[in-house]
C-alpha positions in Angstrom: 200.0 93.8 125.0 198.4 90.9 126.8 195.6 89.2 124.9 192.4 90.1 126.8 190.0 88.4 124.5 189.1 86.1 127.3 188.2 88.6 130.0 188.3 87.8 133.7 184.5 88.5 133.8 183.9 85.9 131.1 186.1 83.3 132.8 184.7 83.7 136.3 181.1 83.8 135.3 179.0 83.2 132.2 177.9 86.6 130.9 174.6 87.5 129.5 174.8 88.5 125.9 171.8 90.4 124.8 170.7 90.5 121.2 168.0 93.1 121.3 165.7 95.0 119.0 163.0 97.6 119.7 160.5 94.7 119.8 162.1 92.7 122.6 165.2 91.1 124.1 166.7 87.6 123.7 169.3 86.5 126.2 171.9 83.8 125.6 174.8 82.6 127.7 178.2 83.3 126.4 180.6 80.5 127.3 184.4 81.0 126.9 184.2 79.1 123.6 181.4 81.4 122.3 183.3 84.4 123.5 186.4 83.3 121.5 184.3 82.6 118.4 182.7 86.1 118.7 186.1 87.8 119.1 187.5 85.9 116.1 184.7 87.3 114.1 185.2 90.8 115.4 188.9 90.7 114.8 188.3 89.9 111.2 186.4 93.2 110.9 189.2 95.0 112.7 191.8 93.5 110.3 190.0 95.2 107.4 190.1 98.6 109.0 192.6 101.4 108.3 194.4 103.2 111.1 192.2 106.1 110.5 189.0 104.0 110.8 190.3 102.4 114.0 190.9 105.8 115.6 187.5 107.0 114.4 185.8 104.2 116.3 187.1 105.6 119.6 185.5 109.0 119.3 182.0 110.0 120.5 181.6 113.6 119.5 178.7 116.1 119.8 177.1 117.8 116.8 174.4 120.3 116.1 171.0 119.8 114.5 167.9 117.6 114.2 168.9 115.9 110.9 171.9 113.9 109.9 172.1 115.5 106.4 169.8 118.6 106.4 169.9 120.5 109.7 168.9 124.1 109.7 171.2 126.7 108.3 171.9 127.9 111.8 173.0 124.5 112.9 175.0 124.0 109.7 176.9 127.2 110.5 177.5 126.1 114.0 178.8 122.7 112.9 181.1 124.3 110.3 182.4 126.8 112.8 183.1 124.2 115.6 183.5 120.9 113.8 184.7 121.9 110.3 181.8 120.2 108.6 178.1 121.1 108.0 176.4 117.9 109.1 176.9 114.9 111.3 176.9 112.7 108.2 179.9 114.7 107.0 181.5 114.4 110.4 181.2 110.6 110.4 182.6 110.4 106.9 185.6 112.7 107.6 186.7 111.1 110.8 185.3 107.5 110.5 183.3 108.2 113.7 182.2 105.1 115.7 179.6 106.8 117.9 177.8 110.1 118.6 176.0 111.6 121.5 172.6 113.3 121.5 171.8 116.4 123.5 168.6 118.4 123.9 168.7 122.2 124.2 171.9 123.7 123.1 172.8 121.0 120.5 169.3 120.9 119.1 169.4 117.1 118.5 166.1 116.4 120.2 162.7 117.9 119.2 160.4 115.0 118.9 160.2 111.2 118.8 159.8 110.8 115.1 162.5 113.4 114.6 164.9 111.3 116.7 164.0 108.2 114.7 164.8 110.0 111.5 168.1 111.4 112.9 169.1 108.0 114.1 168.5 106.4 110.8 170.4 109.1 109.1 173.4 108.6 111.4 173.3 104.9 110.7 173.2 105.4 106.9 176.3 107.6 107.2 178.1 105.0 109.3 177.2 102.2 106.9 178.5 104.2 104.0 182.1 104.2 105.4 184.8 102.1 103.7 184.5 99.6 106.6 180.7 99.8 107.3 180.1 99.6 111.1 176.9 100.9 112.7 177.2 103.8 115.1 176.9 103.3 118.8 174.5 106.2 119.6 174.6 107.4 123.2 172.8 109.8 125.5 172.8 111.1 129.1 169.3 109.9 130.2 169.7 109.4 133.9 166.1 110.6 134.6 165.2 112.9 137.4 167.3 116.1 137.3 169.4 114.9 134.3 167.3 113.9 131.3 167.6 114.7 127.6 164.4 113.2 126.0 161.4 114.8 127.6 158.0 115.1 125.9 156.7 111.8 124.6 159.1 109.6 126.5 158.3 108.1 129.9 159.7 110.2 132.7 161.1 108.2 135.6 162.3 109.1 139.1 165.9 109.9 139.3 168.6 108.1 141.3 168.1 109.6 144.7 164.4 109.2 144.5 164.9 105.5 143.6 167.3 105.3 146.5 164.5 106.6 148.8 162.2 104.0 147.4 164.7 101.3 148.4 163.3 98.8 145.9 165.6 96.9 143.7 162.7 95.8 141.6 161.7 99.4 141.0 165.2 100.4 140.1 165.5 97.5 137.7 162.1 98.2 136.2 163.0 101.9 135.7 166.2 100.9 133.9 164.4 98.4 131.8 161.6 100.9 130.8 164.2 103.6 130.0 166.4 101.2 128.1 163.4 99.8 126.1 162.4 103.3 125.0 166.0 104.3 124.2 166.5 101.1 122.1 163.3 101.8 120.2 164.9 105.2 119.3 168.1 103.5 118.2 170.0 104.8 121.2 172.1 101.9 122.4 174.4 103.4 125.0 173.2 105.3 128.0 175.6 107.1 130.4 173.8 105.8 133.5 173.5 104.9 136.3 175.5 107.2 138.5 177.6 105.0 140.9 178.9 107.9 143.0 178.2 107.8 146.7 176.9 111.3 147.8 178.5 111.7 151.2 179.0 115.5 150.8 175.8 117.5 151.0 177.6 120.4 149.3 178.4 118.4 146.2 177.5 120.7 143.3 177.6 118.2 140.5 176.4 114.8 141.8 173.9 115.5 144.6 170.5 114.0 143.8 172.0 112.2 140.8 173.4 109.7 143.3 171.3 106.9 144.8 172.4 108.0 148.3 175.1 108.1 151.0 175.4 104.4 151.8 177.9 102.6 149.6 176.3 99.2 150.0 172.8 100.5 149.1 174.1 102.5 146.2 175.8 99.4 144.9 172.6 97.4 145.1 170.7 100.1 143.2 173.4 100.5 140.6 173.5 96.7 139.9 169.7 96.7 139.6 169.8 99.6 137.1 172.6 98.0 135.1 170.6 94.8 134.8 167.5 96.7 133.7 169.2 98.7 131.0 171.1 95.8 129.6 168.1 93.5 129.7 166.6 96.1 127.3 169.6 95.8 124.9 171.2 99.1 126.0 174.8 99.5 127.0 174.8 100.8 130.6 177.6 102.9 132.0 178.5 103.2 135.7 180.0 106.6 136.4 182.2 108.4 137.5 185.1 106.2 138.4 186.8 106.2 140.8 184.0 108.2 142.6 182.8 111.8 142.5 180.5 111.7 145.5 182.7 113.6 148.0 183.6 116.8 146.4 182.6 120.4 146.8 183.8 121.3 143.3 182.3 120.8 139.8 184.7 119.0 137.4 183.1 121.0 134.6 184.9 124.1 135.9 187.7 122.9 138.1 189.9 119.9 138.9 188.5 118.5 142.2 190.6 116.5 144.6 189.2 113.5 146.5 191.0 113.3 149.8 189.8 109.9 150.9 192.5 107.5 152.1 192.8 104.2 150.4 190.8 102.5 153.1 188.1 105.2 152.8 188.0 104.7 149.0 187.7 100.9 149.4 184.8 101.4 151.9 183.0 104.4 150.4 183.7 104.8 146.7 184.6 101.3 145.4 181.6 99.2 146.4 179.1 100.5 143.7 181.6 100.0 140.9 182.4 96.5 142.2 178.6 95.8 142.2 178.3 97.2 138.7 181.1 95.0 137.4 179.6 91.9 139.2 176.3 92.7 137.4 178.1 92.7 134.1 178.1 96.4 133.3 179.4 97.0 129.7 181.0 100.4 130.2 182.4 102.6 133.0 182.9 106.4 132.8 185.9 108.1 134.2 186.0 111.2 136.5 188.1 114.2 135.9 189.5 114.5 139.4 192.5 113.7 141.5 192.7 110.9 144.0 196.1 111.1 145.6 195.5 107.9 147.6 195.1 106.0 144.3 197.7 107.9 142.3 200.2 110.1 144.1 201.2 111.7 140.8 197.9 113.6 140.9 197.1 112.9 137.3 193.3 113.3 136.7 191.8 109.8 136.9 190.8 110.0 133.2 194.6 110.2 132.4 195.9 107.9 135.1 197.2 104.5 134.1 197.6 103.8 137.8 193.9 104.3 138.4 192.4 103.0 135.2 194.8 100.1 134.3 196.1 99.4 137.8 192.9 99.7 139.9 189.9 99.4 137.5 191.2 96.8 135.1 193.8 94.8 137.2 192.4 95.1 140.7 188.6 95.2 140.0 188.8 93.0 136.9 186.9 95.2 134.5 187.5 94.4 130.9 184.6 96.3 129.3 184.6 99.7 127.7 186.1 102.6 129.6 184.7 105.9 128.4 186.0 109.3 129.4 183.7 111.9 130.9 183.3 114.8 128.4 186.7 116.0 127.3 185.6 119.6 127.1 185.4 119.8 130.9 187.9 122.0 132.7 188.9 119.1 135.1 190.7 117.3 132.3 192.1 120.3 130.5 194.1 121.9 133.3 197.4 120.3 132.6 197.5 119.3 128.9 196.4 120.6 125.5 193.4 119.2 123.7 195.7 117.3 121.3 197.4 115.5 124.2 194.4 114.7 126.4 193.0 112.0 124.2 196.4 110.5 123.7 197.1 110.3 127.4 193.6 108.9 128.0 194.2 106.1 125.6 197.6 105.4 127.2 195.9 105.3 130.6 193.5 102.6 129.4 190.5 104.5 128.0 188.5 103.1 125.0 186.0 105.7 124.1 186.8 109.5 123.9 183.7 111.5 124.6 182.9 115.0 123.5 186.3 116.3 122.5 186.2 120.2 122.4 187.9 120.2 119.0 187.4 116.9 117.0 190.0 117.8 114.5 192.7 118.6 117.1 191.8 115.5 119.1 191.6 113.1 116.2 194.9 114.3 114.6 196.5 114.2 118.0 195.8 110.5 118.3 196.8 109.9 114.7 200.1 111.6 115.2 200.7 109.5 118.3 200.0 106.3 116.4 202.3 107.3 113.5 205.1 108.2 115.9 204.8 104.9 117.7 203.7 106.4 121.0 200.4 104.5 120.7 200.7 101.1 118.9 198.2 99.7 116.5 197.9 96.8 118.8 196.7 99.2 121.5 194.1 100.6 119.1 192.9 97.1 118.3 192.4 96.4 121.9 190.0 99.3 122.3 188.2 98.8 119.0 187.6 95.2 120.0 186.0 96.2 123.2 183.8 98.7 121.4 182.8 96.2 118.8 181.9 93.7 121.5 179.3 96.0 123.0 178.0 96.9 119.5 177.6 93.2 118.9 176.0 92.6 122.2 173.5 95.4 121.5 172.5 93.7 118.3 174.0 96.3 116.0 176.3 93.9 114.1 173.9 91.1 113.8 170.9 92.8 112.2 169.7 96.1 110.7 170.6 99.1 112.9 167.7 101.0 111.4 164.6 101.7 113.5 160.9 101.7 112.6 159.0 104.9 113.3 155.9 102.8 113.9 157.8 100.9 116.6 158.8 104.2 118.2 155.1 105.1 118.4 154.2 101.8 120.0 157.0 101.6 122.5 158.1 105.1 123.6 155.8 106.6 126.2 153.6 103.5 126.3 150.7 103.7 128.7 152.0 100.7 130.7 155.4 102.5 131.1 153.7 105.7 132.3 151.6 103.8 134.8 154.7 101.9 136.1 156.6 105.2 136.4 153.8 106.8 138.4 153.6 103.9 140.9 157.4 103.9 141.3 157.4 107.6 142.0 154.7 107.3 144.6 156.9 104.8 146.5 159.8 107.4 146.6 158.1 110.5 148.0 159.5 111.0 151.5 157.6 112.5 154.5 160.1 114.1 156.9 157.9 116.0 159.3 154.2 115.7 160.1 153.4 117.6 163.3 149.8 117.4 164.6 148.8 115.3 161.6 149.0 118.2 159.2 149.0 115.6 156.5 147.2 114.2 154.7 145.1 117.3 153.9 141.6 117.0 155.3 138.6 116.8 153.0 137.5 120.4 153.9 140.9 121.8 152.9 140.1 122.4 149.3 141.4 125.9 148.7 145.1 125.6 148.2 147.9 128.1 147.4 150.9 126.6 145.7 153.8 129.0 146.0 157.6 129.0 146.0 160.6 128.1 143.9 159.6 127.1 140.4 162.5 125.6 138.4 161.7 124.8 134.8 161.4 121.1 133.8 164.8 119.6 132.8 163.8 119.3 129.1 161.0 121.8 128.7 161.5 125.3 130.0 158.0 126.2 129.1 156.8 124.1 132.0 157.7 125.1 135.5 157.3 123.5 138.9 154.7 125.7 140.7 152.0 125.8 138.0 152.5 122.2 137.2 152.1 121.2 140.9 149.0 123.3 141.1 147.6 121.6 138.1 148.2 118.2 139.7 146.2 119.4 142.7 143.4 120.7 140.5 143.2 117.3 138.9 142.7 115.8 142.3 139.7 118.0 143.0 141.3 121.0 144.7 140.7 124.7 144.0 144.2 125.9 143.6 145.8 129.3 143.0 149.6 129.5 142.5 152.4 132.0 142.6 156.0 131.3 141.5 158.3 133.3 143.7 161.6 131.9 142.5 164.7 130.8 144.3 165.6 134.3 145.5 162.3 136.1 146.2 162.5 139.8 147.0 160.5 141.5 149.7 157.7 142.5 147.3 157.3 138.9 146.0 157.3 137.6 149.6 154.6 140.2 150.5 152.6 139.1 147.5 152.8 135.4 148.6 151.7 136.3 152.2 148.7 138.2 150.8 147.8 135.3 148.5 147.8 132.9 151.5 144.9 134.8 153.1 141.7 132.8 152.8 143.4 129.6 151.8 142.8 126.4 153.6 146.5 125.4 153.2 149.7 126.5 151.6 152.1 124.2 149.7 155.5 125.9 149.5 158.2 124.5 147.3 161.9 125.1 147.9 165.0 124.4 145.7 168.5 124.4 147.2 167.9 126.4 150.3 171.1 127.8 151.9 171.8 129.6 155.2 171.4 133.0 153.4 168.5 132.1 151.1 165.5 134.3 150.9 163.5 131.1 150.6 163.9 130.9 154.4 162.2 134.2 154.8 159.4 133.2 152.5 158.6 130.1 154.5 158.9 131.9 157.8 156.4 134.6 156.7 154.0 132.0 155.4 154.2 130.2 158.8 153.3 133.4 160.5 150.0 133.7 158.7 148.5 130.9 160.7 147.5 129.1 157.5 148.7 125.4 157.6 151.9 125.2 155.6 153.2 122.1 153.8 156.8 122.3 152.6 158.0 120.3 149.6 161.7 120.2 148.7 161.6 119.6 145.0 165.3 118.8 144.8 167.5 118.5 147.9 166.5 116.6 151.0 168.9 119.0 152.8 166.6 122.0 152.5 164.6 121.2 155.7 167.7 121.9 157.8 167.4 125.6 157.1 163.7 126.0 157.5 162.9 125.8 161.2 159.6 124.4 162.6 157.5 123.7 159.5 154.6 121.5 160.5 154.9 119.2 157.4 157.8 118.6 155.1 158.3 116.3 152.2 161.0 115.6 149.6 160.4 114.7 145.9 164.1 114.7 144.9 163.2 116.2 141.6 160.6 118.4 139.9 159.6 116.5 136.8 155.9 115.8 136.2 156.0 112.2 137.5 157.6 113.2 140.8 155.3 116.3 141.3 152.2 114.3 140.6 153.3 111.6 143.1 154.0 114.3 145.8 150.5 115.8 145.2 148.9 112.4 145.6 150.8 111.8 148.9 149.9 115.3 150.2 146.3 114.6 149.3 146.3 111.3 151.1 145.6 109.3 147.9 148.7 107.2 148.6 150.8 106.6 151.7 154.3 108.2 151.9 156.7 105.3 151.7 160.1 106.9 150.9 163.0 106.7 153.3 165.9 109.2 153.3 168.9 107.7 151.4 171.2 110.3 152.9 171.5 111.8 156.4 170.5 115.5 156.8 172.8 117.4 159.2 171.7 120.3 161.3 172.4 123.7 159.7 173.7 125.2 162.9 175.9 122.2 163.7 176.8 120.0 160.7 178.5 117.5 163.1 175.0 116.5 164.4 172.3 114.7 162.4 168.8 116.2 162.1 167.4 113.3 160.2 169.2 110.0 159.9 169.5 108.0 156.7 166.4 105.8 156.6 164.1 108.3 158.2 160.7 108.6 156.6 157.2 108.8 158.1 154.0 107.3 157.1 150.5 108.4 158.0 150.2 105.7 160.6 153.2 107.0 162.6 
């Protein structure tokens, strides 16, 4: 194997090495000599590791429970059934695990900020109890917007497409820095964000508003800004999903999508954001479980393709950071091979971190067997372990205590200055698409509002839903508001109820979520328009909804339905702030998708 200790990125430009703690960030310049000295130090650590310990460093499994050593009996039973151990501490000890990933909801890892702090410290105690004590690289999917894991207590920020609508590199960078600062305070030092996919397919079921937009250059600029923000805060950023997941109508969680772009189209559409991320010094890149015949005619999933990962990502694009797989439990990577072979083939393709194996014992022993047989050399293991240790070192995990202070969590996470910054950023993203006859802003006399429509639950708190929370935001602005959640598929009775509720109101704000050609939401909006009461439409997720709704007098997009975005939309509707967002994607006509209804860049202000 070629010695890659002096990466192309290090040689071509001095890199920023961040030694960070929850209290702040210190940046130093890593010259080639410094990089060599660092690698010599890290290689000494590697030389003391067993084969088993080296393999363990590559894995980033899930686990159940809110505690590293004493989760609930229910979570212990789930861990025992699926992982063969009762706790994550036992998991780390058994497999020498180098990193774990936190999830809310189903995994029950996240219930409160102090709880996360205790869990993190327990994970680190278990990691430092290993024969070769190396702190864990704790990771999370905290993209913000529609995909967020830590909700209550942490600052909620606009998601990618909202930031794309804001078109401010400063806001994107600030959002990354705020998120990264709060994650670092919780001991979470790797975030699987930002999304670098270019959403050129409105029917994309998996990326959609998680993308910054449809323009490759603009997406690249936003990705680079977010990478900078996260890594300034001492968090390992991760551009995903290479080589690009933006033009697919299938979800790689349940299928193996095929990207049919030619090589020229890939160079023009998919590659620029990843090139921008690499130029910005991104520390990790996540693979996509999909086929790209123009890059690899063998049709191996990109995660398992040496041609794509080694040939394109490393050799052509010059990336020598950590390559991490998308979750290995997804159907897209399991269609051709068994769970014992997938991690082996991923490593042979050039991967460093193996995320979320469906069966850790099968995956770990599959790699161990490949090393013992000589299919994977120890030198190849060392190459990946070195890359992982580099990012752990850069994040400050190897140079100081990995433990975190609960008091520091209280001081940093959800800080008022972060909340205020998030609110101002969100206000600059809300996009006004239609405003006939100056329907907006609402007039002073229009105080009696009905808020009605689709009401998806908040991404991390299903006790809070869109319609009542939006109504609450209007109430706080001085309106008298009633509300009725009709859902994404309202029946005739619910639509009749909404129409009756509109009587006597000064205006109706109707929310939609993923409207299709056959959606009953179209009937709801049409019936509300027929009442003669002024109707304001708010798409709480997709900017594409407006194409299905006909002649609404006013229409806005918030790009997500979290509290920060709903409050911003309410303030725009009320005229407290100007709408400033611009569509980051084109919206095609529903009756003729070859024609554009609203071009990318469209967005009205109240002066128009």
